[in-house]
N, C-alpha and C positions, 0 to 999 in steps of 0.2 A: 377223774383219778384221783384216789385218796392220797393225801399228803404223807410223807415219810416222817414218822416221829423220831426226833432225835433228842437224846438226853445229854445235855451238857452238863458235866460235873466240874466243879471248880472249888477251890479253897484248900483244905486239907491240913494235917499235921505235919507241917513243913516250916523251915526257915524261909521258904520262898513263898508262903501264903499270900502276901500282898500282891507279889507279881502275878500270882495266878488270878487274883481279883481284876487287875488291869487286863491281862490277856482275854479273860472271860467275857469282859464288857465288849472289847473289840469283836471277839468272835461272834457273839450273840447279836451285835448290832449288824453284822454283815453276813448272817445266814440268809440265802435267798427264801423269803417267806412265802413265795408262789409255790415252792416245791416241799418246804420243811415246816412241820410244827415242832416248837422247841419246848422241852420240858427241862427246867433248871433245877439242879440239885446242888447244894452247897454243904460243904464238910466243914464244921467249925475247927478251930485250933485245937479244941480238946477231943475232936473226933466225932461229934455228934453229926449226922446226916440229916438234912432237912429239905423238903420239897419245898422251894421257893417260888411264890407266884408273882413277886414284885418287879420292880424295873432294873434295868442295868445300871442306872445311877444310884441304886441303893448297893449294889455289888460294889462300885468303885469307891464309894464312901465308907464301905465296912459296915454299914448299918443293916445290911440284908439279914443277918442272923435274928434281928429283933423284930422282925415284921410279924404282925399278929396273926397272919394267916399262915405262917409257916406249919407244916405238918412232918413229924418225924417219919423217915422213911428208910428202906434199905433196898438193896438189889439181892434178890434170893439166889443162892448157888444152885437151887433146884431147877433144872432145866425145863421143867414143866411150866414154871411162872413166866420166863422171859419178859420180866418187866419189874416195875418198882412195887413194893409192898408199902402202902402208905397207912400210918397207923394214927389216925384222929381219935384219941380217947379209946373208945370201945369199938369204934367203928373202922373196920380194917378192910382197904379195898386194893385192888391191882391195877395198876396203869401199865398197859402193854407198851413196849418199847421196841422200835425197829434197829436202832444203832445207837452206841453211846460215842460220844465225842469227849474224852477227858482233856480238860484244859488244866492240867496239874504240873506242877514243876517240883523237882527235888523229891525227898523221900515220901513214901506211902502215897505216891501217885505215879511218879516217873520211873521208879525202880523195879517195877515188874510186880509188886504186891497187888496194885488194883487190876492189873491186866490179869493177874492169876485168878482173882474173883470172876472176872467177866469171862475168861475162858471156861470156868465152871458153870456160869450161868446160861452159856450158849448164846449169849446175845452179841452180834457183831460189834466190833469197837474200832475206832480209828487209831492209826499209828502203829508202833513196833508192838511185837509180842512179848512175852514173858523173858525170854533169853536175851533178845537183844536189849530190852528196856534194863535188866539187871546188869548185864554185861557193860553196856556203856555207861551206866550210873557209877560202876565202881572202877575209878580210875586204875587202880593197881591190876586188876584183872583185865580191864581193857588194854592196858600198856603191854601186858604180857601176850595178849592176844595179837596186838598190833606187830609186836616184835617176831612172834612166831610165824606171822603171814607175811613177813619181809616188807612190811609198810613202814618207811622211814620216820622217825620221830626224834625229839630231842633227849639227850641223855636224862636219866631218871634213877631215883631210889625210893625206898619207902621205909617206914617204921611202924610197929605197933604201939597201941597206948600202953601195954604192960612193959615196953622197953624203955619207958622214960628212966628208970632208975640207972639205965646204962646210956644215958644220953650222950655223955661226952665222947664215948667211943664211937657211937654212931655218928656224931657230929664230924669226927675226924674222918670217918670213911666218906661220908657225904661231901665234905670240903675238898678231899682229895679227888674225889670222881667228877665233881660238877664244878668246883670253884665258885666264888663269889661275884655277883649276887646270886642267890637262889630264891626261887619261887616255892613257898609251902602252901599246900592244899588239903583240905579234907578229902580222903578218898572218895567219899560219897556225898557229894553236894555240887550245886551248880549256882548259875548268876553270880559267879565270884564271891559268894558267901564264904567267909572264913579264909580267904586267900590273903597272903603276906608276901612282901618282898624283903628279904634279909640280906643286909650287907657285912654282917659279922656274926660270931657265935652267939652273943648276947641276944641279938636281934633274932637269930635263927632259933634259940630257945623259946623266947617269946611268940614268936609265929607258929611253933609247934604247938604250944599251949592253946593260942587262939583256935588252931585248927582242930584240936582234940575236944573243943567244946561242941563240935558239931559231928563228929564220927570218931571212931576207935581206930583208924587208920589214917597215916599221913603220907602224902606223895611229896617228894623234893623234885624239883626240876631245874635244869640249868637255865640261865637267863640266854635269850636268843636275841640278838640285834639284827632288827629287819621289819619286815612288813607282816603286820598281823590281819590275816584274811579269812573269809568265810565264804562256804558255797552251800546252797540250798539244794537238797536232792529230794525228789518228789517221785512216786511210784512204787510198784511192786516189782520185784526182780522177776524176769530179766529185763522188763521194759522201765528204764529209769530216765528221768530228765535231770540233768545237773545244771544249775543256773549259771549266769555270768558270775565271776568272783567279784565280792565286796571287800573293801578294806577299811578297817577301823583305825582312826588316829585318836588316841585316847587322850583326854584333857588332863588326865592325872598320871600317876607314876605308872599305872597300868589301867586296863579297862576294867573298872571295878562295878560293884553293885549299884552305887549310887549314879555312876556315869551311865550305866546301861538302862535305868529305868526312871530315874528322877531328874537328875540335873539336865541330861539331853545336851551337854556341851560338847560332847566329841564329836569329831568330824567323821563322816563315812564317805566313802567313794565308791560309786558303781560306774564302770568297771574299776577295779583296782589299778593302782600305779604300777603295773607289772605288764611285760610284753605279752602279746597274744599267745605265743608257743608256751610260756610259763602257765599262763591262766587256762590254757587248754589241758595241760598237764595235771594241774590241781583238780580240774572237773572229773579226769579219769580216775585219779587216785580216790576223790571223794566217792565215786560210784563203787570203786573196788572196796572201799573200806565200808560203805554202806552193805555191801553183798556179804563181805566177810563176817561182819557182826549180825547177820541174819536180819537186819533191819528192813521194814516194810512202811508204805505209806509216806512217811516223811521223816526227816532228820535234818540238822544243820551240821555240816562238817567244818572244823576249824582248822586253819593251819598257821604255821610261820614260815615265811620265806627270808632267808638269810641274804646279806648283801651280794654273796657269790652266787645267788640263783638257786640253792639248795632248798628243797621243799621238805618240810617237817609237818607230820600230822600232830595237832594237839590234842582234839578230842571230838567226839560225836555227841550232839545233844539230840535225844530222841523226841523230845518234846519241848522245841525251843519257844522262846519267848513270842507272843502273838500281839504285843502292844502296838500302838501306832508308830512307834520309833523303832520296833524290833527289826532286826536284820532279815530273817527269814521271809516274812511278807514282802518286803521291800525288794529283796532279791528276785523273789517269783513274779512281782508286779513288773520289775525291769525286764523279765524274760517273757512278758506279754499275758501274764494271767493276774487278772484283778483280784483284789481282796474276796469278793464274793464268789468268784469262780474258783479261787484256791480253795475255800472251805467246801464248796460243792464237790470239787475233784477229790479232796481228802476223805469225804463222807463216802463217795461213789467207790473210791479204792477199798474202802472197808467193806462195802456190800459185796463188790465183786469178790474180794478176797473169801469172804465167808462162802459164797456160792461154790467157789473153786474148791474148798476144803470138804463141802459135802459131797 
């Protein structure tokens, strides 16, 4: 039986480029090689697509884009191609692909842009589609959808970049609505990039400026005292698996980019320090949010649980980190699915979904 050819795409024009490299190494190293042939495509920070024949050690080091045997390539939106077009000088070849596994985080990979190209190409791909990817990535529109669906979340507000000239008026509104401290986030970013915690108006303005360096919209959120927990959801609706709930004890003022991917000094607990009834409620809300946002394949759903037991949705991450310390694979492993089984399952879901759509 012929192996299934999987194209793993990594890197990208994103402030989470380095996280993608770490995730890609873990994913590629754990794909069951008895079932799959792996084709590796890296996207540089400047947006150049390269067919990469080297090792995962070169990916993690960041040297992959300098490999002498790299070949410029692209995925054609022409459905007759269903593969990679490799352009080695004047020699143009097509490498057929059965399924794409995007290991991309942030803009230009997790936000529906890559998914749109893959929809046009007709090549099955892992994870959420265009609508869910775009909606979950944009925290402003995601929050509006959660509010409309009656999914409880913390108090929040937003502003656009062109409103900066009217900052004091916006600050007064946000202060009255949320109170300090206030979390400030770019609307379209992940891995806690550009996120700050403000204790007064001066810090609030600095935090807004920092967030606007990553996006044109800023989200304000009230500070929630309590447990920060996460639930992994796997499957295609209506058949969903919600993992045990995990808890993060951040080593910094909040669970920031450095803590998530580099320092590894935060404490994680599976199961979370919550009673079984609360954990089960979180799992049910996670599945509801996953379905409401039209997710498929996989997503990590993040929550806050207040001291009085109130459960508040934080956000959905449609392409969560897959590094060796990332919560999504750890939660699924706790649920009895090994890392190779998880990757196999995600690919299988993509292929099954493609058959259903035909």
